[in-house]
C-alpha positions as CSV (number, residue, x, y, z in Angstrom):
1,M,70.4,99.9,71.0
2,S,71.6,99.8,66.9
3,G,73.4,96.6,65.4
4,Q,76.1,99.4,64.0
5,F,76.8,100.1,67.8
6,D,77.0,96.6,69.7
7,T,79.1,96.0,66.3
8,A,81.4,98.9,67.1
9,M,81.6,97.7,71.0
10,T,82.1,94.4,69.9
11,M,85.3,95.4,67.9
12,A,86.4,98.2,70.7
13,M,86.2,95.4,73.4
14,D,88.8,93.0,71.2
15,A,90.8,95.6,70.2
16,Y,91.4,97.1,73.9
17,K,91.7,93.3,75.2
18,A,94.4,92.4,72.3
19,G,96.1,95.6,73.8
20,N,95.6,98.0,70.6
21,K,95.0,101.4,71.7
22,D,94.7,103.0,68.4
23,E,91.7,100.6,67.2
24,C,90.2,100.9,70.1
25,T,89.8,104.3,70.3
26,S,88.8,104.4,66.5
27,F,85.8,102.0,67.5
28,C,85.0,103.5,70.6
29,N,84.6,106.7,68.4
30,Q,82.4,104.7,66.0
31,A,79.8,103.6,69.0
32,L,79.6,107.4,69.6
33,T,78.6,108.8,66.7
34,V,76.0,106.7,66.9
35,D,75.3,107.5,70.7
36,P,76.9,110.5,71.8
37,K,76.1,110.0,75.6
38,S,77.2,106.1,75.5
39,A,78.7,105.9,79.2
40,N,80.2,102.4,78.5
41,A,81.5,103.5,75.3
42,K,83.5,106.9,77.0
43,A,84.7,104.2,79.7
44,L,86.1,102.1,77.4
45,K,87.7,105.1,75.5
46,G,89.3,106.8,78.2
47,S,90.6,103.1,79.4
48,A,92.1,102.8,75.8
49,V,94.1,106.1,76.0
50,L,95.9,104.6,79.3
51,L,97.1,101.0,77.1
52,S,100.3,102.2,76.2
53,F,102.2,105.3,77.2
54,T,106.0,107.0,77.4
55,L,107.1,108.9,81.0
56,A,107.1,112.2,79.1
57,D,103.4,111.8,77.5
58,A,102.2,110.0,80.9
59,E,101.2,112.8,82.6
60,S,98.6,114.1,79.5
61,E,97.4,110.6,78.7
62,G,95.8,110.5,82.4
63,A,94.6,113.9,81.9
64,Q,92.8,112.9,78.5
65,A,91.0,109.9,80.4
66,I,90.7,112.1,83.4
67,E,88.7,114.4,80.6
68,I,86.9,111.5,79.0
69,W,85.7,109.6,82.0
70,N,84.5,112.9,83.7
71,S,81.9,113.4,80.2
72,I,80.3,110.3,81.7
73,N,76.8,112.0,82.8
74,D,74.9,109.4,83.2
75,A,76.4,106.7,85.4
76,S,73.6,104.9,86.0
77,S,73.9,103.4,82.4
78,L,77.3,102.7,82.9
79,S,77.5,98.7,83.5
80,D,80.0,97.0,86.0
81,E,81.9,95.5,83.6
82,F,83.4,98.7,82.0
83,K,83.3,99.9,86.0
84,D,85.9,97.4,86.2
85,I,87.5,98.3,83.1
86,V,88.0,102.1,84.2
87,I,89.3,100.7,87.8
88,D,91.8,98.4,86.4
89,A,92.7,100.5,83.4
90,A,93.4,103.5,86.2
91,F,95.4,101.1,88.7
92,S,97.0,99.7,86.1
93,F,98.7,103.1,84.7
94,R,99.6,104.2,88.4
95,S,101.2,101.3,88.5
96,N,103.3,101.1,85.4
97,W,103.8,105.1,85.7
98,L,105.1,104.7,89.2
99,S,107.9,101.6,87.7
100,A,108.6,103.7,84.6
101,A,109.6,106.7,86.7
102,E,111.7,104.9,89.3
103,S,113.5,103.1,86.0
104,H,114.2,106.2,85.1
105,Y,115.5,107.6,87.8
106,N,117.3,104.8,89.2
107,E,119.2,105.2,85.4
108,F,119.8,109.0,86.3
109,S,120.1,110.0,89.6
110,S,123.1,111.4,89.2
111,V,121.9,113.9,86.7
112,S,121.2,117.6,87.8
113,G,117.8,118.2,88.2
114,A,116.6,113.9,88.3
115,K,115.3,114.1,91.9
116,D,113.4,117.3,91.3
117,E,111.4,115.5,88.6
118,Y,111.1,112.2,90.0
119,K,109.2,114.2,93.0
120,R,107.4,116.0,90.5
121,V,106.2,112.7,88.5
122,K,104.8,111.4,91.7
123,E,103.0,113.9,92.5
124,C,101.7,114.2,88.9
125,Y,100.6,110.1,89.4
126,A,99.2,111.2,92.5
127,L,96.7,113.7,91.3
128,F,95.5,111.2,88.5
129,M,94.6,109.1,91.3
130,E,93.0,112.1,93.2
131,N,91.0,113.1,89.9
132,V,89.8,109.4,89.5
133,A,88.6,109.2,92.8
134,S,86.3,112.1,92.4
135,L,84.4,110.6,90.1
136,S,81.1,110.5,91.7
137,W,80.5,106.8,89.8
138,I,83.2,105.2,91.0
139,Q,83.6,106.5,94.9
140,S,81.3,104.0,96.0
141,Y,82.1,101.1,94.2
142,P,83.7,98.4,96.2
143,K,86.3,97.1,93.9
144,F,87.5,100.3,94.2
145,L,87.5,100.7,97.8
146,Q,89.1,97.1,98.1
147,L,92.1,98.4,96.0
148,T,92.8,101.9,97.4
149,L,92.9,99.8,100.9
150,G,95.8,97.2,99.3
151,L,97.5,100.8,98.2
152,V,97.1,102.1,101.4
153,K,98.3,99.1,103.1
154,E,101.8,98.7,100.2
155,Q,103.5,101.6,102.4
156,I,104.1,103.4,99.3
157,A,107.1,105.8,98.6
158,S,104.9,109.0,99.3
159,L,101.9,109.6,101.5
160,K,100.9,112.1,99.1
161,E,99.8,109.1,96.6
162,V,97.4,107.7,99.3
163,T,95.1,111.4,100.0
164,F,93.1,110.1,97.4
165,A,91.8,107.4,100.1
166,E,91.1,110.4,102.9
167,Y,88.9,111.9,100.3
168,L,87.0,108.6,99.8
169,I,86.8,108.4,103.6
170,S,85.2,111.5,103.6
171,V,82.6,110.4,100.9
172,N,81.8,107.0,102.7
173,K,82.3,107.2,106.1
174,D,78.9,107.1,107.6
175,K,77.4,104.7,105.1
176,G,76.8,101.2,106.6
177,G,77.1,97.7,104.4
178,E,80.3,96.6,102.8
179,I,81.3,100.0,101.4
180,G,81.1,101.1,105.2
181,D,82.9,98.3,106.3
182,L,85.9,98.8,103.6
183,T,85.8,102.7,104.5
184,K,86.6,102.0,108.0
185,Q,89.5,99.6,107.0
186,I,90.9,102.2,104.6
187,E,90.4,104.7,107.7
188,E,92.4,102.1,110.3
189,A,95.1,101.6,107.4
190,L,96.0,105.0,106.5
191,A,95.9,105.9,110.1
192,K,98.8,103.5,110.7
193,L,100.8,104.5,107.3
194,K,100.7,107.9,108.9
195,K,101.8,106.5,112.6
196,R,104.4,104.6,110.7
197,R,106.1,107.4,109.4
198,L,105.8,110.1,111.8
199,I,107.4,107.4,114.5
200,K,110.0,107.2,111.3
201,W,110.5,110.9,111.0
202,G,110.6,111.3,114.5
203,I,113.8,109.1,114.9
204,I,115.4,110.5,112.2
205,I,115.2,114.1,113.2
206,G,115.9,112.6,116.9
207,A,119.1,111.2,115.3
208,A,119.8,114.8,113.9
209,A,119.5,116.4,116.8
210,I,121.9,113.9,118.8
211,F,124.5,114.7,116.4
212,L,124.5,118.3,116.4
213,I,124.4,118.3,120.3
214,I,127.6,115.8,119.4
215,C,128.7,117.9,117.0
216,A,128.5,121.0,119.4
217,I,130.1,119.9,122.5
218,R,133.3,118.8,120.6
219,N,133.2,122.1,119.2
220,N,133.5,123.8,123.2
221,S,135.8,121.0,124.3
């Protein structure tokens, strides 16, 4: 690769580590001018998009990053270093988006429509993670599976947020070695999470049914 490309990528990486979104994107574009097909440059550019965002533009920023990552058409040239960058960027973005949404909801929960907006945001970053999981070059990458396992084990707010784990299970369930072991662990953790949710809702529904029965008995007395 040319010295111009290497220099641009070095500058882009330095900017990324410094958290400079615009500068990193600019240097990635310079690198892509030299090599429009560079998987590493596209991986870094997509990750740079997620360096900073507001709650209002998080959905569009996530979609932009996915679009850039999807444009990687030669995953064989994508190094593990840049796969790690993408994975870390995706999980960090999801976590920061969740924190921002929760803070906003807690502050404005009394405002009409706040609950519906919070629900919509959760569905949006759930979709973002599903889109990340659909990247063919990431599906069987051990680090992504390990972080997915950790996410499932967290007992997070909405089961929708881990539906991407089911996708990864379907893709990797017949594979052996480390990938197969991690997939099995994800499957077991997800099953436990679903079971706990089922028990929780069973208790809630049962308590509600008992309450209604008591009310009916009192009304008929």
